[in-house]
N, C-alpha and C positions, 0 to 999 in steps of 0.2 A: 235084730236083723233088719228091722225097719229103718234104722239109722244108717245102715251100711249102704242101702240103695240111694239114700239122700246124699250122703257124702260122695258117692260115685258121680252123681250128676253135677255136683258142685266142682269136683276136680276136673271135669271135662268142659265146663262152661267157659273158663278163662282161656284155654288154648283155642277153642272153637271161635270165640269172639275175636281173638287176636288175628286168627287166620282170615276171618271175614273182613276185618278192617284193612289188613294188608292187601288182600285181593281187590277190595273196593278202591284203594288208592292206586293200584296198578291200572285199573280200568280207566281212570281219568287221564293217565299219561298217554302221549301220542307215541306210537311205536314207529321206529325208523323204517323206511321203505327199503326193500332189497336193491332197488335201482340207485339209491343214494349211496350205497356202500361200494367203495372203490378200494381194492387192495393196494394199489400203487400210491394212493394219497393217504392211506392210514399211517399214522405215526407209530411204528412198531417200537422204536427206541426213543423214549422221551428226551434223552440227552443228545440225540444226534444233531439237532439244530445248534445246541451249545458247542458241540465239538466242531461243527462246520465253521463257526465264526472265529475259532482260534487259529491264528496263522501257524504254518508249519515252521518248526525251529530249524530243520535241516533243509536248506535250499542248495541244490547243486549249482555251483558256478561252472561256467564253461571253461574247460581246460584245453589249452592249445598245445601244439607239438613242441612249443618252446618250454612248456612246463614238465616235459617228460625227462627221465634220466636215461643216459646212454648205458650200454653194457659195462663200461669202465667206471661208472659211478658219477660221472660229471653230468651237468645239466646240458641238454641239447641246445637250448637257445642262448646260453650265457657264454661269453668269451672266457676261456680258461686262462688262468694265470700262467706266467712263464714256467713255473715249476710243476704245472699240471694239477695242482690242488686249488680248490676254491676257498676263499676266506670265509670263516664262520661269522654268522650274524647272531647276536644275542637275542634270545626269545624262547618261547615255549612251543612245544609240539602239541597239536590238537587234531581231532578227527576232522575230515573234510579238507585238510591242507593238501596242496599239490605236492608232487614228488620233489620238485626242485625246491620248494619252500622248506621241506624237511631236510634236504641235503644242505641248504644254506644254514640251517640252525645246528645240525648235528655234525656236519662235515661229510667227507667222502665215506661211503659205506665200505665194509670189508668184503661183502659179497652181494651181487645183484643177480636176481633171477627175473627174467622178462618172458612172458608168455601170454596166453589167452585163456579166459575162463569158459564155462559151458555156454555162455551167451555170446561169445565172440568178442568180448570187451578185453582191453589190455589189462593184464594182471601182473603186477610187479611186487617183488619182495626184496626189501633191503635189510641186511643183517648188520647190526652194530653189537659186537660182543664186548667192546671196551668203551670207555668214555663216561660221560655223565649219565646218559640214559641208555644202557644196553638193552637191546630187544630186537625182535623181528617185526618190521613194519610192513604191513600188507596194503597195497593200493589196488583199487578197482577203477578203471577208466581214468586213471591219473590222480585220484583223490584217496587220501588215507582212510581206510575202513576198519583196520584192526591193528592193535599193538599187542604182541605177545612178549612175555618176559622170557629171557634166556638166562641160563645159569651164569652167574658172574664168576670170573676167575677167583680162585682162592687167594686170600691175602698171603703175603710171604710169611713163613714161620718166624716167630719171635726167637731171638737167640736165648738159649737156655743158660741159666746160671750154673756154675760148677757145683757139684754135689758137696754138701757140707762134710767136713772131716769129723770122724767120731771123736768125742771127747774122752779123755782118760778119766778113769774113776779115781777119786782122792783116797789115799790110804793112810 
């Protein structure tokens, strides 16, 4: 029993001494003053400065009235050809393109819907159901914002071969 009491004090000596050393080290440090703490200058997100230095990849270019598409699918600022259709220009379609730039690449659309969105900006939808890139192209304020896939027309059925004639059994 005598050893039990001795072992108990040895078991407490180490944690108590560690606590004393830790508190002694805290006493030598200078505590920050409440007046020095400012919520607006505190860096809540350590990555925010890094993200502020990265330039934006999407910059809206100014779209003029000449870049808009008319209700018939022709460009408002371009002189139409004699037959009423505008010549195609080879290229790719990408987000942030103007309405007329898409019409120059894909040709005249089959259907044009022009209206305004909830913010009062011009909202246009061009439907292409045939051609190289069928889809529903949505524009906000004259710039392409969304491309939706549409059902492509079914390919024409292949001609079927006539049914094989049954063979006669040899006797």
